[in-house]
MARFI-269637 format. One record per residue (C-alpha): residue number from 1; x, y, z; residue in one letter. Coordinates in Angstrom, 2 decimals, padded with zeros to 5 digits. Example, Ala and Ser with C-alpha at 12.3 -4.5 7.8 and 13.67 -1.06 7.14 Angstrom:
<atoms>
1, 012.30, -004.50, 007.80, a .
2, 013.67, -001.06, 007.14, s .
</atoms>
This chain:
<atoms>
1, 000.00, 000.00, 000.00, x .
2, 001.44, 003.43, -001.08, x .
3, 002.11, 005.88, 001.72, x .
4, 000.35, 009.24, 001.43, x .
5, 002.66, 012.26, 001.68, x .
6, 001.84, 014.90, 004.23, x .
7, 000.45, 018.27, 002.89, x .
8, 003.01, 020.22, 004.94, x .
9, 005.86, 018.85, 002.88, x .
10, 004.24, 020.05, -000.36, x .
11, 003.64, 023.47, 001.15, x .
12, 007.30, 023.65, 002.15, x .
13, 008.44, 022.72, -001.36, x .
14, 006.00, 025.25, -002.87, x .
15, 007.22, 027.98, -000.54, x .
16, 010.85, 027.29, -001.32, x .
17, 010.08, 027.29, -005.05, x .
18, 008.28, 030.64, -004.85, x .
19, 011.12, 032.12, -002.79, x .
20, 013.71, 030.87, -005.28, x .
21, 011.65, 032.26, -008.17, x .
22, 011.45, 035.68, -006.52, x .
23, 015.21, 035.64, -005.96, x .
24, 015.79, 034.83, -009.64, x .
25, 013.34, 037.55, -010.73, x .
26, 014.96, 040.06, -008.36, x .
27, 018.47, 039.50, -009.71, x .
28, 017.25, 039.22, -013.30, x .
29, 015.35, 042.49, -012.93, x .
30, 018.47, 044.17, -011.58, x .
31, 020.48, 042.87, -014.52, x .
32, 017.87, 044.03, -017.06, x .
33, 017.45, 047.42, -015.39, x .
34, 021.21, 047.87, -015.19, x .
35, 021.58, 047.02, -018.88, x .
36, 018.83, 049.44, -019.96, x .
37, 019.59, 052.29, -017.57, x .
38, 022.30, 054.63, -018.84, x .
39, 024.07, 057.08, -016.55, x .
40, 025.64, 060.15, -018.14, x .
41, 027.27, 063.37, -017.03, x .
42, 025.10, 066.47, -017.41, x .
43, 026.74, 068.81, -019.92, x .
44, 026.12, 072.12, -021.65, x .
45, 025.05, 071.40, -025.22, x .
46, 023.30, 072.98, -028.16, x .
47, 020.82, 071.58, -030.66, x .
48, 019.44, 073.35, -033.71, x .
49, 016.70, 072.95, -036.29, x .
50, 017.78, 073.66, -039.87, x .
51, 015.56, 074.18, -042.90, x .
52, 016.50, 074.56, -046.55, x .
53, 015.62, 077.79, -048.34, x .
54, 015.93, 077.91, -052.13, x .
55, 015.69, 081.26, -053.82, x .
56, 016.82, 083.79, -056.41, x .
57, 019.41, 086.44, -055.60, x .
58, 018.58, 090.10, -056.25, x .
59, 021.62, 092.37, -056.52, x .
60, 022.98, 095.53, -058.16, x .
61, 024.73, 094.66, -061.43, x .
62, 025.95, 096.65, -064.42, x .
63, 026.20, 094.83, -067.71, x .
64, 029.03, 095.79, -070.06, x .
65, 028.71, 095.26, -073.83, x .
66, 031.24, 094.80, -076.59, x .
67, 032.12, 098.14, -078.28, x .
68, 032.84, 096.44, -081.62, x .
69, 032.55, 093.09, -083.33, x .
70, 035.50, 090.75, -082.86, x .
71, 037.20, 088.17, -080.71, x .
72, 036.58, 088.70, -077.00, x .
73, 039.45, 088.09, -074.59, x .
74, 038.80, 088.48, -070.85, x .
75, 041.83, 089.74, -068.96, x .
76, 040.84, 089.26, -065.31, x .
77, 039.34, 086.27, -063.54, x .
78, 035.84, 085.95, -062.14, x .
79, 035.65, 087.31, -058.62, x .
80, 038.33, 089.96, -059.09, x .
81, 037.61, 093.30, -057.43, x .
82, 038.07, 096.12, -059.89, x .
83, 038.15, 099.91, -059.65, x .
84, 036.30, 102.29, -061.94, x .
85, 038.02, 102.46, -065.31, x .
86, 039.97, 099.21, -064.99, x .
87, 040.62, 097.17, -068.12, x .
88, 038.61, 093.96, -067.78, x .
89, 038.58, 092.59, -071.34, x .
90, 039.60, 093.28, -074.92, x .
91, 038.04, 092.79, -078.32, x .
92, 040.45, 091.75, -081.06, x .
93, 039.39, 092.87, -084.53, x .
94, 040.95, 092.44, -087.94, x .
95, 043.33, 095.26, -088.77, x .
96, 043.56, 096.58, -085.21, x .
97, 046.89, 097.16, -083.51, x .
98, 048.18, 094.38, -081.21, x .
99, 046.29, 094.35, -077.94, x .
100, 042.89, 095.07, -079.43, x .
101, 040.26, 097.47, -078.09, x .
102, 040.07, 097.68, -074.30, x .
103, 036.79, 097.35, -072.41, x .
104, 036.78, 099.39, -069.21, x .
105, 034.69, 098.92, -066.07, x .
106, 031.93, 101.55, -065.68, x .
107, 031.93, 101.23, -061.88, x .
108, 033.81, 099.61, -059.03, x .
109, 032.84, 096.10, -058.03, x .
110, 033.36, 092.42, -058.68, x .
111, 034.06, 091.16, -062.20, x .
112, 031.66, 088.39, -063.26, x .
113, 031.03, 086.58, -066.56, x .
114, 027.92, 084.68, -065.38, x .
115, 025.32, 086.52, -067.46, x .
116, 021.67, 085.42, -067.30, x .
117, 019.70, 088.30, -068.80, x .
118, 018.18, 089.19, -065.43, x .
119, 020.71, 091.83, -064.44, x .
120, 018.39, 094.76, -065.21, x .
121, 015.32, 093.00, -063.85, x .
122, 016.42, 091.55, -060.52, x .
123, 017.66, 094.77, -059.00, x .
124, 017.10, 096.13, -055.50, x .
125, 015.59, 099.22, -057.12, x .
126, 012.84, 097.02, -058.60, x .
127, 011.77, 095.22, -055.44, x .
128, 008.22, 096.57, -055.62, x .
129, 007.67, 095.81, -059.31, x .
130, 009.48, 092.53, -059.83, x .
131, 007.95, 090.11, -062.32, x .
132, 009.44, 086.81, -061.17, x .
133, 007.54, 084.86, -063.82, x .
134, 010.27, 085.88, -066.27, x .
135, 012.92, 084.23, -064.15, x .
136, 011.73, 080.72, -064.97, x .
137, 012.16, 081.35, -068.70, x .
138, 015.71, 082.68, -068.54, x .
139, 018.88, 080.60, -068.44, x .
140, 022.33, 081.93, -067.76, x .
141, 025.54, 081.58, -069.76, x .
142, 029.20, 082.16, -069.06, x .
143, 031.16, 084.50, -071.33, x .
144, 034.64, 083.98, -069.87, x .
145, 037.53, 082.99, -072.11, x .
146, 037.95, 083.80, -075.78, x .
147, 035.16, 083.77, -078.36, x .
148, 033.60, 085.93, -081.03, x .
149, 031.11, 088.63, -080.06, x .
150, 028.90, 091.09, -081.89, x .
151, 028.88, 094.82, -081.30, x .
152, 026.56, 095.62, -078.36, x .
153, 026.55, 092.03, -077.08, x .
154, 026.77, 091.70, -073.27, x .
155, 030.19, 090.32, -072.36, x .
156, 030.50, 090.69, -068.58, x .
157, 029.02, 092.49, -065.61, x .
158, 030.22, 094.34, -062.55, x .
159, 028.49, 093.39, -059.29, x .
160, 028.23, 096.09, -056.66, x .
161, 029.39, 094.23, -053.54, x .
162, 028.61, 097.25, -051.33, x .
163, 024.90, 097.35, -052.17, x .
164, 022.35, 095.25, -050.24, x .
165, 021.97, 091.63, -051.35, x .
166, 018.47, 090.14, -051.32, x .
167, 016.97, 086.75, -052.03, x .
168, 013.45, 085.97, -053.20, x .
169, 012.02, 082.72, -051.79, x .
170, 008.89, 080.85, -050.78, x .
171, 008.97, 078.99, -047.46, x .
172, 006.44, 076.84, -045.54, x .
173, 005.21, 078.58, -042.40, x .
174, 005.53, 075.38, -040.39, x .
175, 009.31, 075.34, -040.93, x .
176, 010.00, 078.83, -039.59, x .
177, 009.16, 080.90, -036.47, x .
178, 005.49, 081.90, -036.28, x .
179, 006.33, 085.58, -035.76, x .
180, 008.81, 085.69, -038.64, x .
181, 006.96, 088.45, -040.52, x .
182, 005.85, 090.50, -037.50, x .
183, 009.18, 090.40, -035.66, x .
184, 011.95, 090.10, -038.28, x .
185, 015.26, 088.96, -036.86, x .
186, 018.59, 087.77, -038.18, x .
187, 018.85, 084.01, -038.56, x .
188, 022.17, 082.20, -039.03, x .
189, 022.53, 080.28, -042.27, x .
190, 025.12, 078.53, -044.39, x .
191, 025.83, 078.26, -048.11, x .
192, 028.34, 075.67, -049.30, x .
193, 029.42, 075.30, -045.63, x .
194, 030.12, 079.04, -045.39, x .
195, 028.21, 081.15, -042.89, x .
196, 025.98, 084.17, -043.45, x .
197, 022.91, 085.86, -041.96, x .
198, 019.39, 086.18, -043.34, x .
199, 016.46, 088.36, -042.26, x .
200, 012.92, 088.89, -043.64, x .
201, 012.59, 092.16, -045.55, x .
202, 009.16, 092.04, -047.15, x .
203, 006.94, 088.98, -046.85, x .
204, 003.44, 088.21, -048.12, x .
205, 001.12, 085.77, -046.36, x .
206, 000.14, 083.01, -048.79, x .
207, -001.84, 080.81, -046.41, x .
208, 000.44, 077.92, -045.53, x .
209, 003.61, 079.67, -046.70, x .
210, 005.50, 082.94, -046.73, x .
211, 006.54, 084.49, -050.04, x .
212, 008.82, 087.46, -050.44, x .
213, 012.19, 089.11, -050.04, x .
214, 014.91, 088.36, -047.49, x .
215, 018.00, 090.46, -046.78, x .
216, 021.42, 088.76, -046.59, x .
217, 024.45, 089.90, -044.59, x .
218, 027.98, 088.71, -043.80, x .
219, 027.86, 086.44, -046.83, x .
220, 030.88, 085.04, -048.70, x .
221, 031.74, 087.08, -051.78, x .
222, 031.64, 084.01, -054.00, x .
223, 027.88, 083.86, -053.44, x .
224, 027.47, 086.94, -055.65, x .
225, 028.29, 084.97, -058.81, x .
226, 025.14, 082.89, -058.59, x .
227, 021.47, 083.61, -059.22, x .
228, 019.78, 080.53, -057.78, x .
229, 021.09, 079.39, -054.42, x .
230, 020.14, 077.01, -051.63, x .
231, 020.70, 078.10, -048.04, x .
232, 020.54, 076.04, -044.86, x .
233, 018.82, 078.32, -042.34, x .
234, 018.93, 077.70, -038.59, x .
235, 015.33, 078.38, -037.58, x .
236, 015.53, 077.38, -033.93, x .
237, 018.20, 076.76, -031.32, x .
238, 018.24, 075.36, -027.78, x .
239, 021.22, 075.48, -025.46, x .
240, 021.96, 074.72, -021.83, x .
241, 021.99, 071.54, -019.77, x .
242, 020.31, 069.23, -022.27, x .
243, 018.90, 065.78, -021.52, x .
244, 016.82, 063.40, -023.68, x .
245, 013.09, 064.05, -023.37, x .
246, 012.72, 060.51, -022.04, x .
247, 014.98, 061.30, -019.08, x .
248, 012.35, 063.61, -017.57, x .
249, 010.09, 061.86, -015.04, x .
250, 006.98, 063.62, -013.70, x .
251, 005.76, 063.34, -010.13, x .
252, 002.39, 064.92, -009.38, x .
253, 002.83, 067.09, -012.45, x .
254, 006.33, 068.24, -011.46, x .
255, 009.16, 067.42, -013.88, x .
256, 012.34, 065.89, -012.55, x .
257, 015.27, 063.66, -013.38, x .
258, 016.96, 060.79, -011.56, x .
259, 020.47, 061.55, -010.34, x .
260, 023.06, 058.88, -009.68, x .
261, 024.11, 059.51, -006.08, x .
262, 026.41, 056.90, -004.50, x .
263, 025.18, 054.35, -007.05, x .
264, 021.57, 054.98, -006.05, x .
265, 018.85, 056.72, -008.07, x .
266, 017.52, 059.90, -006.48, x .
267, 014.73, 061.92, -008.12, x .
268, 015.12, 065.71, -008.05, x .
269, 012.73, 068.34, -009.47, x .
270, 013.89, 070.45, -012.42, x .
271, 012.61, 073.37, -014.44, x .
272, 012.02, 072.83, -018.17, x .
273, 013.66, 075.72, -020.06, x .
274, 012.80, 074.49, -023.55, x .
275, 012.51, 071.48, -025.84, x .
276, 013.82, 070.86, -029.35, x .
277, 014.64, 067.85, -031.50, x .
278, 013.99, 065.34, -028.73, x .
279, 016.17, 067.18, -026.21, x .
280, 015.07, 069.15, -023.15, x .
281, 016.94, 071.99, -021.45, x .
282, 016.71, 071.65, -017.67, x .
283, 017.80, 073.76, -014.75, x .
284, 017.64, 073.27, -011.02, x .
285, 019.42, 073.57, -007.75, x .
286, 022.73, 071.77, -007.62, x .
287, 022.86, 070.81, -011.29, x .
288, 026.32, 071.16, -012.83, x .
289, 028.73, 069.63, -015.31, x .
290, 029.71, 067.08, -012.64, x .
291, 026.15, 065.88, -012.12, x .
292, 025.48, 062.28, -013.19, x .
293, 021.92, 061.50, -014.24, x .
294, 019.92, 058.58, -015.60, x .
295, 019.25, 059.19, -019.30, x .
296, 016.88, 056.22, -019.78, x .
297, 014.89, 055.72, -016.54, x .
298, 012.46, 053.12, -017.93, x .
299, 012.98, 050.70, -015.01, x .
300, 014.41, 053.22, -012.55, x .
301, 012.75, 053.81, -009.20, x .
302, 013.76, 055.83, -006.16, x .
303, 016.71, 054.06, -004.58, x .
304, 017.35, 051.77, -007.57, x .
305, 020.95, 050.76, -008.04, x .
306, 022.53, 052.64, -010.93, x .
307, 026.10, 052.51, -012.17, x .
</atoms>
């Protein structure tokens, strides 16, 4: 006859099993939490939002034409600064003395052979009457080098680098500050990795976009040779003690972050100074460059072990 085991023994085995399971879960949880939790030093950083702006440059240019028919020979290189009356090119004609007929600059400025037929249209003096529909139908050509020209044919232009430089563009409202038109301000930008500044000059509200003229400043001189350009404009910037948005933990509506203090997590309240591109600027008592905080507090609780 089989002996019947006492219930107390089964309860003891069950209790030991549950205890062992809890121990395994406890250590496993600590391992998982330790692997997921990341402790970093708080540091001063900066994040920016950049948007592309494509537009058409509007500048002061004087076109110079060939005085006679013949072979054009440019003497100076594109980008050269010239004074009034400088010799910029020559036209060689049959029967002329060696050297040909000189072409002088009518004003001081930058020598440029990138002619596009828009020089007398896209001028700062015409800002109020510009017909930009003509721009789409015009293509530019380069006249540098040596080739035959007709009398009166445009051969180069002088760009006034001291006059204001503008750019016409259309931009989505959602990509730029909401008060862009009402409170114009200088925004940093880059062109071909070179820095400049851009500010609204005259904008028209077109529903979901702005359309109009922007003023450029502190731009590289090489920009003047182009008509169509693409700028990378910094539309927003956030700096300070930045942490990932996920590092902020709310308690009763108060934002805070977990600090790593003697390998233990300690929640402290912070003030949110701003948020941009998934980062949050925080400030608070005792926060410094030497502060270590938990950047991913998914499994972190008050007093949790953090490394």
